[in-house]
N, C-alpha and C positions, 0 to 999 in steps of 0.2 A: 336572584342566585340560588335561594335555598331550594326553588324548586329544581333548577338545574342538578343540584346536587342529590336531590332527592330521586329523579330521574337516573343519575349516574347509578345510585346504588341499587335501583332496581334493575338496570340492566346486568349490572355484576352480580346479582340473585340470580339472573336468568341464565348468566354463564354458569352459575354453580350448578343450577338443576338441569341444564345440558351435559356438563362435566358428569353429574351423577348417572345420568342415564347411560353416558357413553362407557364409564367405567364398567356399569352393570352388565351392558350388550357385551362387551369385552370379555367378559367372565365367561360368557357361554359360549362366545361365537371365536372369540381371539386366541385358540388352543395351540401348543405347539404341534398337537398329533389328533388328527379326528377322534380317536378313540379314549382321548384323554377326557376327563370330568371338568367339573368346574373349577376354573382359574382362581383359586384363594387370594390371590395377588391383587386381582383386580376388585375382588369383593372387600379386601382388607383397604384399598386406596379409596371404594366407595364411601367405606365408614368413615375415613378420615376426612372424606369431603363433607360429608355432612356435620361433622364436628366442627371442622374450620369454618363452615357456614354459619353454624350457631354461635360459635365463640366470637365471631367479627361482626355480627348483625346487632350493632349497638350504636346509640345516638352520640357515643362520644366522639371528640375531636382526634383525627386519624385513622376512624373507622374505615374509610374508601381505600386506604394506602395498606392497611392489613388485608381488607379483602382481596385485593390486587394480588399482593406478595401472597397470599394462601393459594391463589390461581395458580402464580407462577410455579411454585414448588411443585404442586400438585400435578402441574402438566409436564414440567420436568422429569418427576419421578416416573411418570406414567410413560414417557419417550423414551426414557433410558431401558425401559422394559420393553418398549416396541420398536427398538430399530434406531433411536436417536437422530442422526442426520440422514439416515436411508428412509425414515418413515416419512410418509406423504403428508402427516399431518403437522411435521414439525414448523411448518411456516405460519399455523395458528398461534404462534408466541407474538405475532407483530401483533395481534388484535389489542394483547395486553399492554405492549409499549403505546401504541394509539391511545389507549383509555388513560394510562400512566402519564403520558406528557399533555393530554389535553385536560385532564381533570386533577391531577396532584400537583404538589409543590415540587419545584424543580429538581431539590436534592432528594426528594422520595424517588422521583422520575428516574433522575439517572442512576440512583440505586438499583431500580429494576432492571435498568438496562444492563447494569455491570454484572448483575446476577445470571440474566439471561445470557448474556457473551461467556461469563464463565462455562455455564451449561454446555454451550456449545463447544465450547473449547474442551470439556471434558467429553463428550461425544466424539470428537474428532481425533481424542486421546484412543478411545475405547475402540475406534475404528480401525485406527492403524494400528492396535496391537489385535487385530483380528476377532475383537469380542464380538463384534455384530456381524462378522460374516462377510460374505459379497465380497471375497478378496478378488473375484476376475474384474468388478466394477469399481475398486479402491479409488483409483484417481477420479472417477466420476463424482462417487458420493464425497470424496474429500473436497472438490469443487463446489458441491453443494453447500458443505457447510462453511466453506469461507464465504461462498455467496450471500449466504444468511448473514454472516457476521456483517459484511460491507454493506447490506441491505437496511440491517437493524441499525445501524451506526447513522447512515444517509437519513432514515426515515426519522430518527431520535431529532437530529439536528434540523431538518425540515419543520417538524410539531412544533420545535422550540421557538423557530422564528416566526411560524405563524401565530402562534400563541402570544409572543411578545408584541406582533402587530395586532393581535386582536385586543388585548389589555391595553394597548396605547388607544387604539379607537375607542374603545368603553371610556376610558378617562377622559378625551375630548370630550365625547358626548355626553359624559355627566356634568364636565365644566359647562359645556353648550347649555344643558337644562339650567344649570344654576344661575348661568349670568342670564338667561330669558326671563327666570322666576324673578331675579332681582331688578331687571327692565321693567317687567309689570308691576312690581312694587312701587318704584318711581314713579310710573304713570298713575298707578292707585294715588299716590300722593300728590302727583301736579292735580289730578280731579279734584281731589279734596283741598287742596289749597286754591284753587279757582273759586269754589263754592264759599270756601271761608272769606274771601276776599270779597267775594260781591256782596256776603250778609254783614259784613263788618263795615264796607263803604258807605252805606245808607246811615246808620246810626252816626258814623265820624262824621260824617258831613253836618248832620244834624246839632252834633255837639258842636262842631266849629261855628256853626251860624248862632247858636246861643250865647259862645262865647264871645263874639263880635257883639253881639247885642248887649251882653253884661258891660263889655266894655265901655259902650258908648254910654249906658247908663250909671255905672259905677267902676270910673276910672282909676279912682283913688282908692278903691277896696284891693290890699295885699292878695286876696284868694284868688281875685280875677288874674293878676298878673303871675301866682303862682301856677295857674292852669295853663298859660301859654306854653311853656317848655313840654309838660308831657302831651300834649295834644300835638305839639309838632313832631314830638316822638314816634307818637302813634301813625301819623302819617307817613314819616317816613320809612317805618317797620312796614306799614302796608304796601307803600310803594315797592319795596324790596321782594316783599312777598308775590307781588304782581309780577315782578322781573324773574323771579323764581320759577314761578309757574309757566310763563311764558318760554322759559328755557328748557323747563323739563317736556314741554309740548314740542319744541322744535327739535332738540336732541343734537343741536348743533352746536359743535366744539371751535374754538377760536383760540388763538395764540394771545395769552396772557403776559404782560410783561412781570417778571418776576418780583422786582422793586415795587412795584405798584401792589400787588397781592399782598406783601409783607407788609406794607405803610398801612392798608388798608384793615388786615387784620389787627395790626395793634392799636388801630382807631375803634373799631368793634368792638376789639376784647377791653377796654378802658370806658367805654360807653357802657356796655353791656353787663361789666364785672368789676364795678369801682372799688369794691370792699375787699378783692380778694388780691393777696400781692403776688403779681405775675411779673417774672423777669424774663424779659428778651435778650439772652445773653446769645447776642448774634456776635461772630468776630467778624473785625472791621477789616480785616484781610481778605474777607469774603466779598469780592465784587461780582454784584447782581446787576449790574448796569448791562443792557445788551443781552439779558438770559430771557428766555420766553418758554411757559410750560401750557399744555392745552388744557382748557377749562371752560366753564361759562358760569353764570350766575349761581348755580348751585354748590360750586366749589367753596365759597366763603360761608356760608351755612355749613357745610360737611365738617371745613377744619373748625369753626366756633362750637360745634356741638363737641369735638374732642376736647377743647380747651376747656370749655363747661362740664365735661366730666372730671376733667382733673380740679378744676376749682371746687367742684361739690365735695370732693374728697378733703380739701383743706379746709371749706367753711364747716365741715361737720366737727371737724377736731380743734379748729382756730390756732392750730400750729403748721409752720411750713410753708412754702410757697410753691407756685408753678414755675417751671424753668422751660422756656422755650427755645432750642437752638435752631439755626437755619444754616446749611452748607450745601454745597455745589460740588458733586466729584462723581467720576466715573459715568460723566454724561447724565447724570441724574440731581434732583433737587430733593433734599433729605431734611425733612421736618420733623423734630424730635421734641415730645411734650412728656415733660418728666414732672412727677408729685408723689408725695408721700403716700404709701399703702396702708388703708385700715381697714377695709372690708372686704377687698378681691382676693380669692383663693382661686388655686390653681385649676380646679374643677369649674369654675365660672368662668374664667379665662378661656378654656378650651369650649367654652358655648358662646362667647360673647362674637359676635360680626357674624353669627352663623344661621341665627332665627332668635324668636321671642325669649327673653330670658326673664322669667319673674323676680322682681329684688323690692325692696322698699320705694326704690327711685322710679320703678316702672317697670316695661317690657323690655328694655335693651332696644326699642324700635330704632331711636336715634342713632346709635352706633351702629345698627345695621344697616341704616340708611347711609351712613356717611361711608361705611364698605363698600357698598354698592356703587357710591357715586363716585368715589376714587377709582374704581375696578374699571367705571365706564370711561374714566379719563385714561385710563393706560397706566394708573399708578395700584398702590398697594398700601395696606395697612398691616403692621404688625405689632402687637402688643405682648411685652415681656416682664416679668417680675423680676426684680433685684434685689439683691440682700442689702443690708446697712453697710458693707464692706465695700461697696463699689468706689471704684478710685474718682469716679466722674459724677459725684452727688452733688456739686457746688454748695450752695446753702441751705441744701434741705434738711428739717430738722428729723433727724433719724432716731433721737432718742427714744420717740413714743409711738414710732411707726412700726410696720411690719415690713422694712424693705421699701422698695418703690414700685411705682409702676411706671413703664416707659410706652408710650405711644409713636411707632415709627414711621412715618408717612414719607414713601418714596412715589416720584413722579418723574417721569423722562421729560429732558429738554428738549426744545427744538429751537432751530436756529430760524 
């Protein structure tokens, strides 16, 4: 984008050079009488061209607008001296319209159009008053003036529509690039998960075998019994990790019952975060039976990661709780995760989910992958900072927090 702006500025500077040369040539060759000397009007206009070009060649914002407006003023002054609508170079003002509507902000482009149309109206008034002569062709030149005005308006509208379509295409292309980048990140995660699963499986199988031998030899030892549950938990996690890796590689979505998703989410939350107060404030009037969402085995880790981030804030302070709401409305499933905010700022909030963010907790990759996973399933993730006076803060402890963090997951429902 910066290269395009630089090319536009160079082109406008080229127009200034051409304008300067034309004005200097007009001073010597465009004279009312052949015997007349150098026309000082054109030399003065050439001097103003140099001054305008120097004054507008800066790196400040709005420089291009000033350059185009300066050219328009110089050309209009020159045309007023060269015959106005009767001059064959009057149509060159359309070049400035093209530059304005393709490169400048809409308000600046419409402003330059208004200035050029006002100048054309002034030329027509001068022609009607006979200031530019050519009374025998008055109607013809009036027609040329009105035709220029009509052509300028139609050209401006056409360029505006073309630029709108171009901007929409660029936005769609940028979105496709971001989606492709996140898909590549997910594929990379799948590859890493598969490798980790393979590396963990062998030592875990050896530990399980040793545990069985210890049970046979030391069945009464309490430590042997205590090892049973952690080993079973690690086996279950390894199985889940293998399923997630397969889902990432297959990249196939299926219909998941929303009630089952919520039930599994509660179970995993209770198992993985037993020391953190998590309140599933789900309205009993919300009927989740017969309601489905598109997803795969990666949906649960993505949602759990959001809850884990909220729980981490609560663990750091020892106050407050994580409140989770679930509701269906407008043909969408809304999952809201809210917790007291003790460390998140507006600056970091704007960066989260878009790339790696360095913090004491890590690089924010978990949230980035959760965001990418939900987008792959047609959902969205929105993070908000709420103040302590929010009416829906439930039982969160607001006395020692800087407001609340709300993670809002939205996923479309399917039949």
